[in-house]
C-alpha positions in Angstrom: -55.7 -88.2 62.5 -58.4 -85.5 63.1 -55.9 -82.9 64.3 -53.7 -82.9 61.1 -56.5 -81.8 59.0 -56.4 -78.2 60.6 -53.1 -77.5 59.8 -52.8 -79.3 56.3 -56.0 -76.7 55.3 -54.2 -73.7 57.2 -51.0 -74.3 55.4 -53.0 -74.4 52.2 -54.6 -71.7 53.5 -51.3 -69.5 53.6 -49.5 -70.7 50.2 -52.5 -69.1 48.1 -52.6 -66.4 50.5 -48.6 -65.4 49.5 -49.8 -66.3 45.9 -52.1 -63.6 45.5 -50.3 -61.1 47.3 -47.2 -62.0 44.8 -49.7 -61.3 42.0 -51.3 -58.6 43.1 -47.8 -56.6 43.7 -46.6 -58.0 40.5 -50.0 -56.6 38.8 -49.1 -52.9 40.4 -45.6 -53.0 39.4 -46.6 -54.0 36.0 -49.2 -50.8 36.2 -47.4 -48.0 37.7 -46.2 -45.6 35.5 -42.4 -45.1 34.0 -40.8 -41.7 36.0 -40.9 -39.2 33.5 -37.5 -38.6 31.6 -35.4 -35.6 32.3 -34.4 -33.9 29.2 -31.0 -33.3 28.7 -29.7 -30.1 27.2 -27.6 -30.3 24.0 -23.7 -29.4 24.2 -23.1 -26.0 22.9 -20.1 -26.0 20.7 -17.3 -23.7 22.0 -16.1 -20.9 19.8 -12.0 -20.6 19.7 -11.1 -17.2 19.2 -8.1 -15.5 17.8 -6.4 -12.7 19.4 -5.8 -10.2 16.6 -4.0 -7.4 16.2 -4.4 -4.1 14.2 -0.9 -2.7 13.1 0.6 0.1 11.1 3.8 0.2 9.1 4.8 3.3 7.0 7.7 4.2 5.0 7.0 7.8 4.0 8.5 9.9 1.3 9.1 13.4 1.9 10.9 16.6 1.6 14.4 17.0 2.9 14.9 18.5 6.0 11.6 16.6 7.2 12.1 15.1 10.7 8.8 14.4 11.9 5.3 13.5 10.2 2.7 13.5 13.5 -0.3 11.5 12.4 -4.1 11.6 14.4 -6.0 8.3 13.6 -9.1 7.8 14.8 -12.4 5.5 14.2 -10.0 2.3 13.1 -13.1 -1.0 12.0 -12.2 -4.0 10.8 -14.9 -5.7 8.3 -15.3 -9.0 9.7 -16.9 -11.6 8.1 -17.8 -14.6 10.2 -17.6 -18.4 9.5 -21.6 -18.5 10.0 -21.7 -15.9 6.7 -22.7 -13.0 8.7 -20.9 -9.7 8.5 -20.5 -6.7 10.4 -17.9 -3.3 10.8 -16.5 -4.0 14.4 -14.9 -1.2 15.8 -11.5 -2.0 17.4 -11.4 1.2 19.7 -7.9 2.9 18.7 -7.2 6.4 18.6 -3.5 8.2 18.9 -0.7 9.8 17.0 1.7 8.6 15.9 5.1 9.7 14.3 5.6 7.7 11.2 9.1 8.3 10.9 9.4 5.9 14.2 7.6 3.7 11.2 10.3 3.3 8.6 10.9 -1.3 8.9 8.9 -0.9 11.6 5.5 -2.0 12.9 3.7 -0.3 15.7 0.2 -1.8 17.4 -2.5 0.1 17.2 -5.4 -2.1 18.7 -6.2 -5.8 19.8 -9.3 -7.5 19.8 -10.5 -10.9 19.8 -12.5 -12.4 17.0 -13.9 -15.7 16.4 -11.4 -18.3 14.2 -11.7 -19.1 10.9 -13.4 -15.1 10.6 -12.3 -13.1 7.1 -11.4 -9.7 7.6 -11.3 -8.1 4.0 -11.4 -4.2 4.6 -9.5 -2.0 7.0 -11.0 1.6 7.1 -9.7 4.6 9.3 -9.8 8.1 9.6 -7.1 10.9 9.9 -8.3 13.5 12.2 -5.3 15.5 11.8 -1.8 15.7 10.4 1.4 18.1 10.9 5.0 17.9 9.4 8.2 19.6 11.0 10.4 20.3 8.0 14.0 22.2 8.8 12.7 22.3 12.4 9.6 24.5 11.5 5.7 22.9 12.2 3.1 22.8 9.2 -0.3 21.7 9.1 -0.7 19.3 6.8 -3.4 18.8 4.8 -5.0 15.2 3.7 -5.8 13.8 0.0 -9.1 12.6 2.0 -9.4 11.9 5.9 -11.1 8.6 5.5 -9.7 5.4 4.2 -11.0 2.3 3.3 -8.1 -0.5 2.3 -8.9 -3.5 1.3 -7.2 -6.4 3.3 -5.1 -8.9 0.7 -5.9 -12.9 2.0 -8.1 -12.1 4.7 -8.6 -15.4 6.2 -7.8 -16.0 10.2 -6.8 -19.4 10.6 -4.2 -18.7 14.1 -5.1 -17.8 17.3 -2.7 -15.0 16.9 -2.8 -13.2 14.0 -3.5 -9.5 13.1 -3.7 -7.2 9.9 -0.9 -5.0 8.7 -1.4 -1.2 7.1 1.3 -0.2 4.8 0.0 3.5 4.6 2.8 4.1 2.5 2.3 8.0 2.1 4.0 10.8 0.4 4.0 14.3 1.5 3.7 16.5 -1.0 5.9 20.2 -0.7 3.9 23.2 -2.7 6.3 26.6 -2.6 4.4 30.0 -3.1 5.4 33.1 -2.2 2.8 35.9 0.2 1.8 39.7 -0.8 5.4 40.4 0.9 7.0 37.8 -1.6 8.2 35.9 1.1 8.4 32.2 0.6 6.1 30.4 2.0 5.4 26.5 2.1 2.3 24.3 2.1 2.0 20.6 2.6 -0.7 17.9 1.0 -0.5 14.4 2.4 -1.0 11.4 -0.6 -1.4 8.5 0.5 -1.2 5.0 -0.8 -2.4 2.4 1.3 -2.5 -1.8 1.6 -3.2 -4.2 4.2 -2.2 -7.7 4.6 -2.7 -10.6 7.1 0.2 -11.4 9.5 0.2 -14.6 11.8 4.0 -14.7 12.3 3.4 -12.9 15.5 4.8 -12.8 18.6 3.2 -11.8 22.4 4.9 -8.6 22.5 2.5 -7.5 19.2 -0.5 -7.8 21.5 0.5 -4.6 23.9 -0.8 -1.7 22.3 2.1 1.2 21.3 4.3 -2.0 20.8 7.2 -1.1 18.2 8.7 -4.1 16.7 10.7 -4.5 13.3 8.9 -5.7 10.1 9.5 -9.2 9.7 11.3 -10.0 6.6 8.4 -12.6 5.6 6.1 -9.2 6.0 8.1 -7.3 4.2 8.3 -9.3 0.6 4.6 -9.8 1.1 3.9 -6.1 0.6 6.2 -5.6 -1.8 4.8 -8.6 -3.3 0.7 -6.9 -3.1 2.2 -3.5 -4.6 3.7 -5.1 -7.5 0.2 -7.0 -8.5 -1.4 -4.0 -7.8 1.1 -2.5 -10.6 0.4 -5.4 -13.2 -3.3 -5.7 -12.8 -4.2 -1.8 -13.0 -2.6 0.0 -15.9 -3.3 3.5 -16.7 -4.3 3.1 -20.6 -3.7 6.5 -21.8 -3.2 10.4 -20.9 -3.7 13.7 -21.8 -2.5 16.9 -20.5 -3.1 20.1 -22.7 -2.5 23.9 -21.5 -4.6 26.8 -23.2 -3.7 30.1 -21.7 -4.1 29.3 -17.9 -6.3 26.7 -18.5 -4.9 22.9 -18.4 -6.9 19.7 -19.6 -5.5 16.7 -18.2 -7.4 13.1 -18.8 -6.3 9.6 -17.7 -8.0 6.4 -18.4 -7.6 3.4 -15.8 -8.5 -0.4 -16.4 -8.8 -3.0 -13.8 -6.9 -6.3 -15.6 -7.5 -7.8 -12.3 -9.3 -10.0 -10.3 -10.1 -8.1 -7.7 -11.6 -4.1 -7.4 -8.9 -1.6 -6.5 -9.6 1.8 -4.8 -8.4 5.0 -6.2 -7.6 8.3 -3.6 -6.5 10.4 -6.2 -3.1 10.9 -8.5 -0.2 13.3 -8.6 1.2 15.0 -11.4 5.0 15.6 -11.1 7.3 18.1 -13.5 8.4 21.7 -13.5 5.4 24.4 -13.4 5.0 28.3 -14.7 3.5 29.7 -11.9 2.0 33.3 -11.9 1.2 35.5 -9.1 -1.3 38.2 -9.6 -2.3 41.0 -7.0 -3.6 44.3 -7.5 -1.4 47.2 -6.6 -2.5 50.9 -6.2 0.1 53.8 -7.7 0.2 57.1 -7.6 -1.5 58.9 -10.2 -2.7 55.6 -11.8 -5.3 54.0 -9.5 -5.8 50.0 -9.4 -3.8 47.8 -11.6 -2.7 44.0 -12.2 1.0 43.2 -11.0 2.4 40.0 -11.9 5.4 38.0 -11.5 6.4 34.5 -13.0 7.9 31.3 -11.3 8.6 27.7 -12.1 7.4 25.6 -9.1 5.9 23.4 -7.2 7.5 19.9 -8.7 4.1 18.2 -7.6 0.5 18.3 -8.3 -1.9 16.5 -5.9 -5.5 16.3 -7.3 -8.4 14.6 -4.9 -10.8 12.1 -6.8 -14.5 13.2 -6.4 -16.6 10.6 -8.3 -14.5 10.8 -11.6 -13.3 14.2 -11.2 -10.0 15.8 -10.2 -9.9 18.2 -8.0 -6.7 19.9 -7.1 -5.5 20.4 -3.3 -3.6 22.7 -2.0 -2.7 24.8 1.3 -4.3 25.0 4.2 -6.5 28.4 3.9 -9.4 28.7 1.4 -10.7 25.0 0.4 -13.2 24.0 -2.7 -16.6 22.8 -2.2 -15.3 19.6 -3.7 -13.6 19.3 -0.7 -16.3 19.3 1.5 -16.8 15.3 1.4 -15.0 13.6 4.2 -14.2 10.4 2.2 -12.9 10.3 -1.6 -12.5 7.5 -3.6 -13.4 5.5 -6.9 -13.9 1.7 -7.4 -12.1 -0.2 -10.4 -14.0 -3.1 -10.7 -12.6 -6.2 -12.7 -12.7 -6.0 -16.3 -13.7 -1.8 -16.0 -12.1 1.0 -17.4 -12.3 4.6 -16.0 -11.3 7.8 -17.1 -10.5 10.8 -14.1 -10.8 14.2 -15.8 -9.4 17.9 -15.1 -10.2 21.1 -17.3 -10.2 24.1 -15.3 -7.5 26.4 -14.0 -5.2 24.9 -11.2 -5.1 28.0 -8.9 -3.6 28.3 -5.4 -5.2 30.8 -2.7 -3.0 32.6 -0.1 -6.2 34.2 1.4 -9.1 32.7 3.3 -11.4 33.1 0.5 -11.3 32.3 -3.3 -11.5 36.1 -4.4 -9.1 37.4 -2.5 -6.0 38.2 -3.3 -2.4 37.0 -4.2 -3.5 34.1 -6.2 -0.9 32.1 -8.2 -2.0 30.0 -11.2 -0.2 27.1 -12.1 -0.1 25.7 -15.7 2.2 23.0 -17.1 5.0 24.0 -19.7 4.3 22.9 -22.9 6.5 20.3 -24.6 7.9 19.2 -21.1 7.2 15.4 -19.8 5.1 14.8 -16.6 4.3 11.9 -14.5 1.4 10.9 -13.2 1.1 8.3 -10.3 -2.1 6.9 -9.4 -2.9 6.7 -5.2 -4.9 4.3 -3.9 -3.9 0.7 -2.8 -0.5 0.5 -4.3 -0.1 2.9 -6.8 0.9 3.1 -10.6 2.9 5.4 -13.2 2.8 7.1 -16.4 4.9 9.5 -18.6 2.8 12.3 -19.9 3.2 14.9 -22.3 2.4 18.7 -22.1 0.9 19.7 -25.5 -0.7 22.8 -26.4 -4.6 22.3 -28.3 
């Protein structure tokens, strides 16, 4: 019996030790600090991008005998409003030369870029570096009414992953006939554009390739016509006067924007029959220097560019008036606003390098004749006015 006591107490000691060790381990586990939580990086939302093409179409109005109208363009920019509300002028890196005759009922891809889906392209800007025309197999330099154009884009939301902007340049090539000191007929040319731009979505993968020329879709053609019609409805010529006093011509055109968006005007043309008087100095033996005059009836169209609210006649490829120094020329007419454009002075064509160099053509409307005023800008509008004496 005495031998069982040591075993009894030894077993109890072992059990007690196990309990103590277990409690100690449990206490240590509860006091051990938790492993640090590794922060997770929030997922960056993926911005879906759209492939966006810049397309040009151009049904030009040209004189008979014109076979080429070559335009060199540079500095194409898109005004993009991004989904987060920020905006910028985005260069697209497009430049080159295009024969506008190749774009009758066709479109040509000038550039392709990517922009975030659900952006808005509300304006497009481009510059004209050079224009030449081939008329009756002879090449002529052409003076543009404005060297830089900013055109509003109608319904500019970019909602498709393959879409673009279609620029409808639609210029008129004005031919001005004159004679030099040898009585040889010479011609001057001025490019007077109207321009619209729309978003197009029914594009194919072929439109992505720069330089591609594809027939314009019927839907796009209808949309461009609708935009021009809306321009004619919303921007109206309220009144106009045309006066002739000797060699001085007065022209005043009141324009009102009755629509809901702003419109931009580059200039206008005055079309009809004009008197043209050529004057130069002639020296006759025994009589010294005297003035000689010759009267002709031409040209058919006088182009005017806009400089503020003033109208500046634009002719020729030699001497240019100081007002022509500005590369960009337009006037913006806001909704509900009326603007009156004015010219009062001598309409003259200088065939020399300087303003005071002969021969000089003085051009005047003919009293009681009717003339057509055509606004040039984002679309066009026409109005008939009769020339009167003061």
